[in-house]
mmCIF file of the N, C-alpha and C atoms, coordinates in Angstrom:
data_MODEL
# 
_entry.id   MODEL 
# 
loop_
_atom_site.group_PDB 
_atom_site.id 
_atom_site.type_symbol 
_atom_site.label_atom_id 
_atom_site.label_alt_id 
_atom_site.label_comp_id 
_atom_site.label_asym_id 
_atom_site.label_entity_id 
_atom_site.label_seq_id 
_atom_site.pdbx_PDB_ins_code 
_atom_site.Cartn_x 
_atom_site.Cartn_y 
_atom_site.Cartn_z 
_atom_site.occupancy 
_atom_site.B_iso_or_equiv 
_atom_site.pdbx_formal_charge 
_atom_site.auth_seq_id 
_atom_site.auth_comp_id 
_atom_site.auth_asym_id 
_atom_site.auth_atom_id 
_atom_site.pdbx_PDB_model_num 
ATOM 1   N N  . MET A 1 1  ? 278.222 267.941 32.794 1.00 0.00 ? 1  MET A N  1 
ATOM 2   C CA . MET A 1 1  ? 279.342 268.837 32.525 1.00 0.00 ? 1  MET A CA 1 
ATOM 3   C C  . MET A 1 1  ? 279.893 268.477 31.154 1.00 0.00 ? 1  MET A C  1 
ATOM 4   N N  . LYS A 1 2  ? 279.935 269.447 30.283 1.00 0.00 ? 2  LYS A N  1 
ATOM 5   C CA . LYS A 1 2  ? 280.463 269.218 28.956 1.00 0.00 ? 2  LYS A CA 1 
ATOM 6   C C  . LYS A 1 2  ? 281.528 270.263 28.658 1.00 0.00 ? 2  LYS A C  1 
ATOM 7   N N  . ASN A 1 3  ? 282.713 269.809 28.375 1.00 0.00 ? 3  ASN A N  1 
ATOM 8   C CA . ASN A 1 3  ? 283.806 270.689 27.987 1.00 0.00 ? 3  ASN A CA 1 
ATOM 9   C C  . ASN A 1 3  ? 284.329 270.190 26.658 1.00 0.00 ? 3  ASN A C  1 
ATOM 10  N N  . SER A 1 4  ? 284.721 271.105 25.815 1.00 0.00 ? 4  SER A N  1 
ATOM 11  C CA . SER A 1 4  ? 285.260 270.692 24.525 1.00 0.00 ? 4  SER A CA 1 
ATOM 12  C C  . SER A 1 4  ? 286.402 271.602 24.121 1.00 0.00 ? 4  SER A C  1 
ATOM 13  N N  . SER A 1 5  ? 287.149 271.134 23.134 1.00 0.00 ? 5  SER A N  1 
ATOM 14  C CA . SER A 1 5  ? 288.282 271.882 22.620 1.00 0.00 ? 5  SER A CA 1 
ATOM 15  C C  . SER A 1 5  ? 288.446 271.507 21.162 1.00 0.00 ? 5  SER A C  1 
ATOM 16  N N  . THR A 1 6  ? 289.084 272.373 20.392 1.00 0.00 ? 6  THR A N  1 
ATOM 17  C CA . THR A 1 6  ? 289.321 272.115 18.974 1.00 0.00 ? 6  THR A CA 1 
ATOM 18  C C  . THR A 1 6  ? 290.766 271.706 18.762 1.00 0.00 ? 6  THR A C  1 
ATOM 19  N N  . ILE A 1 7  ? 290.989 270.693 17.961 1.00 0.00 ? 7  ILE A N  1 
ATOM 20  C CA . ILE A 1 7  ? 292.341 270.241 17.659 1.00 0.00 ? 7  ILE A CA 1 
ATOM 21  C C  . ILE A 1 7  ? 292.932 271.155 16.584 1.00 0.00 ? 7  ILE A C  1 
ATOM 22  N N  . SER A 1 8  ? 294.143 271.650 16.850 1.00 0.00 ? 8  SER A N  1 
ATOM 23  C CA . SER A 1 8  ? 294.806 272.525 15.874 1.00 0.00 ? 8  SER A CA 1 
ATOM 24  C C  . SER A 1 8  ? 295.395 271.688 14.742 1.00 0.00 ? 8  SER A C  1 
ATOM 25  N N  . SER A 1 9  ? 295.923 272.363 13.737 1.00 0.00 ? 9  SER A N  1 
ATOM 26  C CA . SER A 1 9  ? 296.541 271.656 12.608 1.00 0.00 ? 9  SER A CA 1 
ATOM 27  C C  . SER A 1 9  ? 297.774 270.870 13.043 1.00 0.00 ? 9  SER A C  1 
ATOM 28  N N  . LYS A 1 10 ? 298.345 271.220 14.189 1.00 0.00 ? 10 LYS A N  1 
ATOM 29  C CA . LYS A 1 10 ? 299.505 270.499 14.719 1.00 0.00 ? 10 LYS A CA 1 
ATOM 30  C C  . LYS A 1 10 ? 299.091 269.385 15.694 1.00 0.00 ? 10 LYS A C  1 
ATOM 31  N N  . GLY A 1 11 ? 297.783 269.161 15.850 1.00 0.00 ? 11 GLY A N  1 
ATOM 32  C CA . GLY A 1 11 ? 297.302 268.124 16.745 1.00 0.00 ? 11 GLY A CA 1 
ATOM 33  C C  . GLY A 1 11 ? 297.233 268.567 18.195 1.00 0.00 ? 11 GLY A C  1 
ATOM 34  N N  . GLN A 1 12 ? 297.320 269.859 18.440 1.00 0.00 ? 12 GLN A N  1 
ATOM 35  C CA . GLN A 1 12 ? 297.309 270.376 19.811 1.00 0.00 ? 12 GLN A CA 1 
ATOM 36  C C  . GLN A 1 12 ? 295.892 270.724 20.240 1.00 0.00 ? 12 GLN A C  1 
ATOM 37  N N  . ILE A 1 13 ? 295.652 270.597 21.553 1.00 0.00 ? 13 ILE A N  1 
ATOM 38  C CA . ILE A 1 13 ? 294.371 271.010 22.120 1.00 0.00 ? 13 ILE A CA 1 
ATOM 39  C C  . ILE A 1 13 ? 294.623 271.894 23.329 1.00 0.00 ? 13 ILE A C  1 
ATOM 40  N N  . THR A 1 14 ? 293.618 272.666 23.687 1.00 0.00 ? 14 THR A N  1 
ATOM 41  C CA . THR A 1 14 ? 293.665 273.443 24.917 1.00 0.00 ? 14 THR A CA 1 
ATOM 42  C C  . THR A 1 14 ? 292.764 272.723 25.914 1.00 0.00 ? 14 THR A C  1 
ATOM 43  N N  . VAL A 1 15 ? 293.311 272.382 27.073 1.00 0.00 ? 15 VAL A N  1 
ATOM 44  C CA . VAL A 1 15 ? 292.511 271.734 28.104 1.00 0.00 ? 15 VAL A CA 1 
ATOM 45  C C  . VAL A 1 15 ? 291.712 272.831 28.808 1.00 0.00 ? 15 VAL A C  1 
ATOM 46  N N  . PRO A 1 16 ? 290.392 272.693 28.828 1.00 0.00 ? 16 PRO A N  1 
ATOM 47  C CA . PRO A 1 16 ? 289.566 273.727 29.459 1.00 0.00 ? 16 PRO A CA 1 
ATOM 48  C C  . PRO A 1 16 ? 289.974 273.966 30.917 1.00 0.00 ? 16 PRO A C  1 
ATOM 49  N N  . GLN A 1 17 ? 289.827 275.213 31.351 1.00 0.00 ? 17 GLN A N  1 
ATOM 50  C CA . GLN A 1 17 ? 290.260 275.618 32.688 1.00 0.00 ? 17 GLN A CA 1 
ATOM 51  C C  . GLN A 1 17 ? 289.640 274.757 33.787 1.00 0.00 ? 17 GLN A C  1 
ATOM 52  N N  . GLU A 1 18 ? 288.372 274.462 33.677 1.00 0.00 ? 18 GLU A N  1 
ATOM 53  C CA . GLU A 1 18 ? 287.701 273.666 34.700 1.00 0.00 ? 18 GLU A CA 1 
ATOM 54  C C  . GLU A 1 18 ? 288.341 272.273 34.819 1.00 0.00 ? 18 GLU A C  1 
ATOM 55  N N  . ILE A 1 19 ? 288.734 271.694 33.697 1.00 0.00 ? 19 ILE A N  1 
ATOM 56  C CA . ILE A 1 19 ? 289.376 270.376 33.692 1.00 0.00 ? 19 ILE A CA 1 
ATOM 57  C C  . ILE A 1 19 ? 290.791 270.486 34.264 1.00 0.00 ? 19 ILE A C  1 
ATOM 58  N N  . ARG A 1 20 ? 291.522 271.542 33.890 1.00 0.00 ? 20 ARG A N  1 
ATOM 59  C CA . ARG A 1 20 ? 292.868 271.741 34.453 1.00 0.00 ? 20 ARG A CA 1 
ATOM 60  C C  . ARG A 1 20 ? 292.807 271.842 35.969 1.00 0.00 ? 20 ARG A C  1 
ATOM 61  N N  . LYS A 1 21 ? 291.827 272.589 36.478 1.00 0.00 ? 21 LYS A N  1 
ATOM 62  C CA . LYS A 1 21 ? 291.669 272.730 37.936 1.00 0.00 ? 21 LYS A CA 1 
ATOM 63  C C  . LYS A 1 21 ? 291.350 271.376 38.564 1.00 0.00 ? 21 LYS A C  1 
ATOM 64  N N  . ARG A 1 22 ? 290.432 270.657 37.957 1.00 0.00 ? 22 ARG A N  1 
ATOM 65  C CA . ARG A 1 22 ? 290.004 269.360 38.489 1.00 0.00 ? 22 ARG A CA 1 
ATOM 66  C C  . ARG A 1 22 ? 291.173 268.371 38.557 1.00 0.00 ? 22 ARG A C  1 
ATOM 67  N N  . LEU A 1 23 ? 292.049 268.416 37.560 1.00 0.00 ? 23 LEU A N  1 
ATOM 68  C CA . LEU A 1 23 ? 293.197 267.502 37.511 1.00 0.00 ? 23 LEU A CA 1 
ATOM 69  C C  . LEU A 1 23 ? 294.428 268.063 38.213 1.00 0.00 ? 23 LEU A C  1 
ATOM 70  N N  . GLY A 1 24 ? 294.361 269.319 38.638 1.00 0.00 ? 24 GLY A N  1 
ATOM 71  C CA . GLY A 1 24 ? 295.511 269.938 39.300 1.00 0.00 ? 24 GLY A CA 1 
ATOM 72  C C  . GLY A 1 24 ? 296.649 270.215 38.339 1.00 0.00 ? 24 GLY A C  1 
ATOM 73  N N  . LEU A 1 25 ? 296.322 270.493 37.085 1.00 0.00 ? 25 LEU A N  1 
ATOM 74  C CA . LEU A 1 25 ? 297.345 270.736 36.061 1.00 0.00 ? 25 LEU A CA 1 
ATOM 75  C C  . LEU A 1 25 ? 297.765 272.192 36.036 1.00 0.00 ? 25 LEU A C  1 
ATOM 76  N N  . GLU A 1 26 ? 299.064 272.396 35.853 1.00 0.00 ? 26 GLU A N  1 
ATOM 77  C CA . GLU A 1 26 ? 299.618 273.741 35.737 1.00 0.00 ? 26 GLU A CA 1 
ATOM 78  C C  . GLU A 1 26 ? 300.489 273.797 34.490 1.00 0.00 ? 26 GLU A C  1 
ATOM 79  N N  . PRO A 1 27 ? 300.808 275.007 34.014 1.00 0.00 ? 27 PRO A N  1 
ATOM 80  C CA . PRO A 1 27 ? 301.658 275.112 32.825 1.00 0.00 ? 27 PRO A CA 1 
ATOM 81  C C  . PRO A 1 27 ? 302.947 274.300 32.989 1.00 0.00 ? 27 PRO A C  1 
ATOM 82  N N  . GLY A 1 28 ? 303.286 273.559 31.965 1.00 0.00 ? 28 GLY A N  1 
ATOM 83  C CA . GLY A 1 28 ? 304.494 272.738 31.984 1.00 0.00 ? 28 GLY A CA 1 
ATOM 84  C C  . GLY A 1 28 ? 304.247 271.297 32.406 1.00 0.00 ? 28 GLY A C  1 
ATOM 85  N N  . ASP A 1 29 ? 303.075 271.025 33.014 1.00 0.00 ? 29 ASP A N  1 
ATOM 86  C CA . ASP A 1 29 ? 302.757 269.650 33.409 1.00 0.00 ? 29 ASP A CA 1 
ATOM 87  C C  . ASP A 1 29 ? 302.531 268.798 32.157 1.00 0.00 ? 29 ASP A C  1 
ATOM 88  N N  . ARG A 1 30 ? 302.784 267.513 32.297 1.00 0.00 ? 30 ARG A N  1 
ATOM 89  C CA . ARG A 1 30 ? 302.555 266.575 31.203 1.00 0.00 ? 30 ARG A CA 1 
ATOM 90  C C  . ARG A 1 30 ? 301.294 265.779 31.505 1.00 0.00 ? 30 ARG A C  1 
ATOM 91  N N  . VAL A 1 31 ? 300.591 265.394 30.455 1.00 0.00 ? 31 VAL A N  1 
ATOM 92  C CA . VAL A 1 31 ? 299.416 264.546 30.588 1.00 0.00 ? 31 VAL A CA 1 
ATOM 93  C C  . VAL A 1 31 ? 299.612 263.307 29.732 1.00 0.00 ? 31 VAL A C  1 
ATOM 94  N N  . GLU A 1 32 ? 298.857 262.277 30.044 1.00 0.00 ? 32 GLU A N  1 
ATOM 95  C CA . GLU A 1 32 ? 298.894 261.072 29.230 1.00 0.00 ? 32 GLU A CA 1 
ATOM 96  C C  . GLU A 1 32 ? 297.468 260.711 28.849 1.00 0.00 ? 32 GLU A C  1 
ATOM 97  N N  . PHE A 1 33 ? 297.357 260.097 27.687 1.00 0.00 ? 33 PHE A N  1 
ATOM 98  C CA . PHE A 1 33 ? 296.069 259.638 27.191 1.00 0.00 ? 33 PHE A CA 1 
ATOM 99  C C  . PHE A 1 33 ? 296.082 258.119 27.290 1.00 0.00 ? 33 PHE A C  1 
ATOM 100 N N  . VAL A 1 34 ? 295.122 257.567 28.009 1.00 0.00 ? 34 VAL A N  1 
ATOM 101 C CA . VAL A 1 34 ? 295.095 256.135 28.272 1.00 0.00 ? 34 VAL A CA 1 
ATOM 102 C C  . VAL A 1 34 ? 293.752 255.579 27.829 1.00 0.00 ? 34 VAL A C  1 
ATOM 103 N N  . VAL A 1 35 ? 293.791 254.451 27.128 1.00 0.00 ? 35 VAL A N  1 
ATOM 104 C CA . VAL A 1 35 ? 292.556 253.788 26.733 1.00 0.00 ? 35 VAL A CA 1 
ATOM 105 C C  . VAL A 1 35 ? 292.202 252.782 27.826 1.00 0.00 ? 35 VAL A C  1 
ATOM 106 N N  . GLU A 1 36 ? 291.032 252.978 28.428 1.00 0.00 ? 36 GLU A N  1 
ATOM 107 C CA . GLU A 1 36 ? 290.540 252.110 29.497 1.00 0.00 ? 36 GLU A CA 1 
ATOM 108 C C  . GLU A 1 36 ? 289.117 251.678 29.167 1.00 0.00 ? 36 GLU A C  1 
ATOM 109 N N  . GLU A 1 37 ? 288.925 250.387 29.018 1.00 0.00 ? 37 GLU A N  1 
ATOM 110 C CA . GLU A 1 37 ? 287.594 249.833 28.759 1.00 0.00 ? 37 GLU A CA 1 
ATOM 111 C C  . GLU A 1 37 ? 286.895 250.545 27.601 1.00 0.00 ? 37 GLU A C  1 
ATOM 112 N N  . GLY A 1 38 ? 287.617 250.760 26.518 1.00 0.00 ? 38 GLY A N  1 
ATOM 113 C CA . GLY A 1 38 ? 287.039 251.370 25.329 1.00 0.00 ? 38 GLY A CA 1 
ATOM 114 C C  . GLY A 1 38 ? 286.883 252.878 25.381 1.00 0.00 ? 38 GLY A C  1 
ATOM 115 N N  . ARG A 1 39 ? 287.315 253.514 26.478 1.00 0.00 ? 39 ARG A N  1 
ATOM 116 C CA . ARG A 1 39 ? 287.249 254.978 26.592 1.00 0.00 ? 39 ARG A CA 1 
ATOM 117 C C  . ARG A 1 39 ? 288.663 255.524 26.621 1.00 0.00 ? 39 ARG A C  1 
ATOM 118 N N  . THR A 1 40 ? 288.825 256.728 26.144 1.00 0.00 ? 40 THR A N  1 
ATOM 119 C CA . THR A 1 40 ? 290.124 257.389 26.232 1.00 0.00 ? 40 THR A CA 1 
ATOM 120 C C  . THR A 1 40 ? 290.063 258.380 27.382 1.00 0.00 ? 40 THR A C  1 
ATOM 121 N N  . VAL A 1 41 ? 291.042 258.260 28.297 1.00 0.00 ? 41 VAL A N  1 
ATOM 122 C CA . VAL A 1 41 ? 291.071 259.076 29.510 1.00 0.00 ? 41 VAL A CA 1 
ATOM 123 C C  . VAL A 1 41 ? 292.321 259.945 29.481 1.00 0.00 ? 41 VAL A C  1 
ATOM 124 N N  . ILE A 1 42 ? 292.176 261.199 29.865 1.00 0.00 ? 42 ILE A N  1 
ATOM 125 C CA . ILE A 1 42 ? 293.329 262.092 30.014 1.00 0.00 ? 42 ILE A CA 1 
ATOM 126 C C  . ILE A 1 42 ? 293.608 262.205 31.505 1.00 0.00 ? 42 ILE A C  1 
ATOM 127 N N  . ARG A 1 43 ? 294.874 262.077 31.875 1.00 0.00 ? 43 ARG A N  1 
ATOM 128 C CA . ARG A 1 43 ? 295.241 262.189 33.280 1.00 0.00 ? 43 ARG A CA 1 
ATOM 129 C C  . ARG A 1 43 ? 296.651 262.745 33.390 1.00 0.00 ? 43 ARG A C  1 
ATOM 130 N N  . PRO A 1 44 ? 296.990 263.300 34.555 1.00 0.00 ? 44 PRO A N  1 
ATOM 131 C CA . PRO A 1 44 ? 298.363 263.782 34.739 1.00 0.00 ? 44 PRO A CA 1 
ATOM 132 C C  . PRO A 1 44 ? 299.337 262.626 34.526 1.00 0.00 ? 44 PRO A C  1 
ATOM 133 N N  . ALA A 1 45 ? 300.439 262.897 33.844 1.00 0.00 ? 45 ALA A N  1 
ATOM 134 C CA . ALA A 1 45 ? 301.437 261.858 33.590 1.00 0.00 ? 45 ALA A CA 1 
ATOM 135 C C  . ALA A 1 45 ? 302.129 261.492 34.892 1.00 0.00 ? 45 ALA A C  1 
ATOM 136 N N  . ARG A 1 46 ? 302.287 260.225 35.091 1.00 0.00 ? 46 ARG A N  1 
ATOM 137 C CA . ARG A 1 46 ? 302.979 259.751 36.295 1.00 0.00 ? 46 ARG A CA 1 
ATOM 138 C C  . ARG A 1 46 ? 304.462 259.654 35.991 1.00 0.00 ? 46 ARG A C  1 
ATOM 139 N N  . THR A 1 47 ? 305.250 260.132 36.908 1.00 0.00 ? 47 THR A N  1 
ATOM 140 C CA . THR A 1 47 ? 306.691 260.031 36.726 1.00 0.00 ? 47 THR A CA 1 
ATOM 141 C C  . THR A 1 47 ? 307.183 258.763 37.396 1.00 0.00 ? 47 THR A C  1 
ATOM 142 N N  . GLU A 1 48 ? 308.210 258.193 36.851 1.00 0.00 ? 48 GLU A N  1 
ATOM 143 C CA . GLU A 1 48 ? 308.800 256.992 37.423 1.00 0.00 ? 48 GLU A CA 1 
ATOM 144 C C  . GLU A 1 48 ? 309.850 257.352 38.472 1.00 0.00 ? 48 GLU A C  1 
ATOM 145 N N  . VAL A 1 49 ? 310.104 258.647 38.628 1.00 0.00 ? 49 VAL A N  1 
ATOM 146 C CA . VAL A 1 49 ? 311.114 259.108 39.571 1.00 0.00 ? 49 VAL A CA 1 
ATOM 147 C C  . VAL A 1 49 ? 310.564 259.016 40.990 1.00 0.00 ? 49 VAL A C  1 
ATOM 148 N N  . ASN A 1 50 ? 311.366 258.537 41.897 1.00 0.00 ? 50 ASN A N  1 
ATOM 149 C CA . ASN A 1 50 ? 311.008 258.473 43.303 1.00 0.00 ? 50 ASN A CA 1 
ATOM 150 C C  . ASN A 1 50 ? 310.997 259.900 43.853 1.00 0.00 ? 50 ASN A C  1 
ATOM 151 N N  . PRO A 1 51 ? 309.862 260.397 44.362 1.00 0.00 ? 51 PRO A N  1 
ATOM 152 C CA . PRO A 1 51 ? 309.815 261.785 44.841 1.00 0.00 ? 51 PRO A CA 1 
ATOM 153 C C  . PRO A 1 51 ? 310.720 262.042 46.040 1.00 0.00 ? 51 PRO A C  1 
ATOM 154 N N  . PHE A 1 52 ? 311.171 260.993 46.701 1.00 0.00 ? 52 PHE A N  1 
ATOM 155 C CA . PHE A 1 52 ? 312.035 261.148 47.868 1.00 0.00 ? 52 PHE A CA 1 
ATOM 156 C C  . PHE A 1 52 ? 313.509 261.008 47.514 1.00 0.00 ? 52 PHE A C  1 
ATOM 157 N N  . GLU A 1 53 ? 313.799 260.735 46.243 1.00 0.00 ? 53 GLU A N  1 
ATOM 158 C CA . GLU A 1 53 ? 315.178 260.504 45.818 1.00 0.00 ? 53 GLU A CA 1 
ATOM 159 C C  . GLU A 1 53 ? 316.094 261.678 46.147 1.00 0.00 ? 53 GLU A C  1 
ATOM 160 N N  . LYS A 1 54 ? 315.574 262.889 46.061 1.00 0.00 ? 54 LYS A N  1 
ATOM 161 C CA . LYS A 1 54 ? 316.413 264.058 46.330 1.00 0.00 ? 54 LYS A CA 1 
ATOM 162 C C  . LYS A 1 54 ? 316.839 264.147 47.797 1.00 0.00 ? 54 LYS A C  1 
ATOM 163 N N  . PHE A 1 55 ? 316.170 263.374 48.675 1.00 0.00 ? 55 PHE A N  1 
ATOM 164 C CA . PHE A 1 55 ? 316.510 263.400 50.088 1.00 0.00 ? 55 PHE A CA 1 
ATOM 165 C C  . PHE A 1 55 ? 317.484 262.294 50.499 1.00 0.00 ? 55 PHE A C  1 
ATOM 166 N N  . ILE A 1 56 ? 317.762 261.376 49.579 1.00 0.00 ? 56 ILE A N  1 
ATOM 167 C CA . ILE A 1 56 ? 318.668 260.271 49.901 1.00 0.00 ? 56 ILE A CA 1 
ATOM 168 C C  . ILE A 1 56 ? 320.050 260.839 50.213 1.00 0.00 ? 56 ILE A C  1 
ATOM 169 N N  . GLY A 1 57 ? 320.581 260.432 51.343 1.00 0.00 ? 57 GLY A N  1 
ATOM 170 C CA . GLY A 1 57 ? 321.910 260.877 51.752 1.00 0.00 ? 57 GLY A CA 1 
ATOM 171 C C  . GLY A 1 57 ? 321.930 262.188 52.512 1.00 0.00 ? 57 GLY A C  1 
ATOM 172 N N  . ILE A 1 58 ? 320.770 262.779 52.766 1.00 0.00 ? 58 ILE A N  1 
ATOM 173 C CA . ILE A 1 58 ? 320.734 264.070 53.437 1.00 0.00 ? 58 ILE A CA 1 
ATOM 174 C C  . ILE A 1 58 ? 321.092 263.929 54.923 1.00 0.00 ? 58 ILE A C  1 
ATOM 175 N N  . ALA A 1 59 ? 320.791 262.772 55.501 1.00 0.00 ? 59 ALA A N  1 
ATOM 176 C CA . ALA A 1 59 ? 321.090 262.548 56.923 1.00 0.00 ? 59 ALA A CA 1 
ATOM 177 C C  . ALA A 1 59 ? 322.235 261.541 57.037 1.00 0.00 ? 59 ALA A C  1 
ATOM 178 N N  . ASP A 1 60 ? 322.872 261.567 58.185 1.00 0.00 ? 60 ASP A N  1 
ATOM 179 C CA . ASP A 1 60 ? 323.933 260.598 58.445 1.00 0.00 ? 60 ASP A CA 1 
ATOM 180 C C  . ASP A 1 60 ? 323.333 259.199 58.523 1.00 0.00 ? 60 ASP A C  1 
ATOM 181 N N  . PRO A 1 61 ? 324.122 258.176 58.240 1.00 0.00 ? 61 PRO A N  1 
ATOM 182 C CA . PRO A 1 61 ? 323.621 256.808 58.349 1.00 0.00 ? 61 PRO A CA 1 
ATOM 183 C C  . PRO A 1 61 ? 323.176 256.505 59.779 1.00 0.00 ? 61 PRO A C  1 
ATOM 184 N N  . PHE A 1 62 ? 322.213 255.612 59.910 1.00 0.00 ? 62 PHE A N  1 
ATOM 185 C CA . PHE A 1 62 ? 321.729 255.220 61.230 1.00 0.00 ? 62 PHE A CA 1 
ATOM 186 C C  . PHE A 1 62 ? 322.837 254.480 61.957 1.00 0.00 ? 62 PHE A C  1 
ATOM 187 N N  . PRO A 1 63 ? 323.093 254.822 63.218 1.00 0.00 ? 63 PRO A N  1 
ATOM 188 C CA . PRO A 1 63 ? 324.159 254.144 63.962 1.00 0.00 ? 63 PRO A CA 1 
ATOM 189 C C  . PRO A 1 63 ? 323.919 252.628 64.022 1.00 0.00 ? 63 PRO A C  1 
ATOM 190 N N  . GLY A 1 64 ? 324.903 251.865 63.640 1.00 0.00 ? 64 GLY A N  1 
ATOM 191 C CA . GLY A 1 64 ? 324.773 250.406 63.666 1.00 0.00 ? 64 GLY A CA 1 
ATOM 192 C C  . GLY A 1 64 ? 324.179 249.826 62.401 1.00 0.00 ? 64 GLY A C  1 
ATOM 193 N N  . GLY A 1 65 ? 323.868 250.675 61.432 1.00 0.00 ? 65 GLY A N  1 
ATOM 194 C CA . GLY A 1 65 ? 323.337 250.191 60.160 1.00 0.00 ? 65 GLY A CA 1 
ATOM 195 C C  . GLY A 1 65 ? 322.008 249.475 60.319 1.00 0.00 ? 65 GLY A C  1 
ATOM 196 N N  . GLU A 1 66 ? 321.783 248.480 59.464 1.00 0.00 ? 66 GLU A N  1 
ATOM 197 C CA . GLU A 1 66 ? 320.517 247.758 59.462 1.00 0.00 ? 66 GLU A CA 1 
ATOM 198 C C  . GLU A 1 66 ? 320.272 247.045 60.788 1.00 0.00 ? 66 GLU A C  1 
ATOM 199 N N  . GLU A 1 67 ? 321.312 246.469 61.341 1.00 0.00 ? 67 GLU A N  1 
ATOM 200 C CA . GLU A 1 67 ? 321.170 245.792 62.637 1.00 0.00 ? 67 GLU A CA 1 
ATOM 201 C C  . GLU A 1 67 ? 320.808 246.787 63.740 1.00 0.00 ? 67 GLU A C  1 
ATOM 202 N N  . GLY A 1 68 ? 321.359 247.981 63.673 1.00 0.00 ? 68 GLY A N  1 
ATOM 203 C CA . GLY A 1 68 ? 321.032 249.031 64.638 1.00 0.00 ? 68 GLY A CA 1 
ATOM 204 C C  . GLY A 1 68 ? 319.571 249.450 64.539 1.00 0.00 ? 68 GLY A C  1 
ATOM 205 N N  . ILE A 1 69 ? 319.075 249.508 63.327 1.00 0.00 ? 69 ILE A N  1 
ATOM 206 C CA . ILE A 1 69 ? 317.663 249.866 63.114 1.00 0.00 ? 69 ILE A CA 1 
ATOM 207 C C  . ILE A 1 69 ? 316.769 248.790 63.723 1.00 0.00 ? 69 ILE A C  1 
ATOM 208 N N  . LYS A 1 70 ? 317.090 247.520 63.424 1.00 0.00 ? 70 LYS A N  1 
ATOM 209 C CA . LYS A 1 70 ? 316.290 246.415 63.961 1.00 0.00 ? 70 LYS A CA 1 
ATOM 210 C C  . LYS A 1 70 ? 316.298 246.421 65.487 1.00 0.00 ? 70 LYS A C  1 
ATOM 211 N N  . ALA A 1 71 ? 317.466 246.658 66.083 1.00 0.00 ? 71 ALA A N  1 
ATOM 212 C CA . ALA A 1 71 ? 317.564 246.695 67.542 1.00 0.00 ? 71 ALA A CA 1 
ATOM 213 C C  . ALA A 1 71 ? 316.739 247.852 68.108 1.00 0.00 ? 71 ALA A C  1 
ATOM 214 N N  . TRP A 1 72 ? 316.779 248.998 67.455 1.00 0.00 ? 72 TRP A N  1 
ATOM 215 C CA . TRP A 1 72 ? 316.023 250.172 67.899 1.00 0.00 ? 72 TRP A CA 1 
ATOM 216 C C  . TRP A 1 72 ? 314.519 249.891 67.835 1.00 0.00 ? 72 TRP A C  1 
ATOM 217 N N  . ILE A 1 73 ? 314.059 249.259 66.742 1.00 0.00 ? 73 ILE A N  1 
ATOM 218 C CA . ILE A 1 73 ? 312.636 248.923 66.604 1.00 0.00 ? 73 ILE A CA 1 
ATOM 219 C C  . ILE A 1 73 ? 312.230 247.917 67.680 1.00 0.00 ? 73 ILE A C  1 
ATOM 220 N N  . ASP A 1 74 ? 313.053 246.875 67.874 1.00 0.00 ? 74 ASP A N  1 
ATOM 221 C CA . ASP A 1 74 ? 312.754 245.876 68.908 1.00 0.00 ? 74 ASP A CA 1 
ATOM 222 C C  . ASP A 1 74 ? 312.666 246.533 70.281 1.00 0.00 ? 74 ASP A C  1 
ATOM 223 N N  . ASP A 1 75 ? 313.575 247.468 70.550 1.00 0.00 ? 75 ASP A N  1 
ATOM 224 C CA . ASP A 1 75 ? 313.582 248.174 71.823 1.00 0.00 ? 75 ASP A CA 1 
ATOM 225 C C  . ASP A 1 75 ? 312.302 248.988 72.000 1.00 0.00 ? 75 ASP A C  1 
ATOM 226 N N  . MET A 1 76 ? 311.876 249.651 70.928 1.00 0.00 ? 76 MET A N  1 
ATOM 227 C CA . MET A 1 76 ? 310.649 250.456 71.002 1.00 0.00 ? 76 MET A CA 1 
ATOM 228 C C  . MET A 1 76 ? 309.424 249.573 71.207 1.00 0.00 ? 76 MET A C  1 
ATOM 229 N N  . ARG A 1 77 ? 309.406 248.422 70.557 1.00 0.00 ? 77 ARG A N  1 
ATOM 230 C CA . ARG A 1 77 ? 308.271 247.504 70.702 1.00 0.00 ? 77 ARG A CA 1 
ATOM 231 C C  . ARG A 1 77 ? 308.195 246.915 72.113 1.00 0.00 ? 77 ARG A C  1 
ATOM 232 N N  . SER A 1 78 ? 309.314 246.734 72.750 1.00 0.00 ? 78 SER A N  1 
ATOM 233 C CA . SER A 1 78 ? 309.325 246.132 74.087 1.00 0.00 ? 78 SER A CA 1 
ATOM 234 C C  . SER A 1 78 ? 309.118 247.168 75.192 1.00 0.00 ? 78 SER A C  1 
ATOM 235 N N  . ASP A 1 79 ? 309.168 248.455 74.831 1.00 0.00 ? 79 ASP A N  1 
ATOM 236 C CA . ASP A 1 79 ? 308.997 249.535 75.813 1.00 0.00 ? 79 ASP A CA 1 
ATOM 237 C C  . ASP A 1 79 ? 307.534 249.653 76.166 1.00 0.00 ? 79 ASP A C  1 
ATOM 238 N N  . LYS A 1 80 ? 307.166 249.293 77.399 1.00 0.00 ? 80 LYS A N  1 
ATOM 239 C CA . LYS A 1 80 ? 305.760 249.297 77.818 1.00 0.00 ? 80 LYS A CA 1 
ATOM 240 C C  . LYS A 1 80 ? 305.310 250.667 78.339 1.00 0.00 ? 80 LYS A C  1 
ATOM 241 N N  . ASP A 1 81 ? 306.208 251.634 78.433 1.00 0.00 ? 81 ASP A N  1 
ATOM 242 C CA . ASP A 1 81 ? 305.853 252.951 78.953 1.00 0.00 ? 81 ASP A CA 1 
ATOM 243 C C  . ASP A 1 81 ? 304.903 253.715 78.045 1.00 0.00 ? 81 ASP A C  1 
ATOM 244 N N  . TYR A 1 82 ? 304.869 253.364 76.766 1.00 0.00 ? 82 TYR A N  1 
ATOM 245 C CA . TYR A 1 82 ? 304.052 254.125 75.823 1.00 0.00 ? 82 TYR A CA 1 
ATOM 246 C C  . TYR A 1 82 ? 302.580 253.718 75.865 1.00 0.00 ? 82 TYR A C  1 
ATOM 247 N N  . GLU A 1 83 ? 302.236 252.613 76.526 1.00 0.00 ? 83 GLU A N  1 
ATOM 248 C CA . GLU A 1 83 ? 300.853 252.138 76.562 1.00 0.00 ? 83 GLU A CA 1 
ATOM 249 C C  . GLU A 1 83 ? 300.029 252.870 77.585 1.00 0.00 ? 83 GLU A C  1 
# 
């Protein structure tokens, strides 16, 4: 498989459609160029943002806090009905 692109005067390239599909890239996505073992690799840019951050605080706190969670887990582990 050989895909190529021409660099514009502004240093821009067009990522071939087959490569965009393979990487799951869509308009507006960011990519990064990484040098690995003497090769340059293009890959989707990884975000440092926690994807679950938007859900923090959506539910009420667990009753009893951290100790309540531990007690609930211990209770579930000791429940022999699930076996």
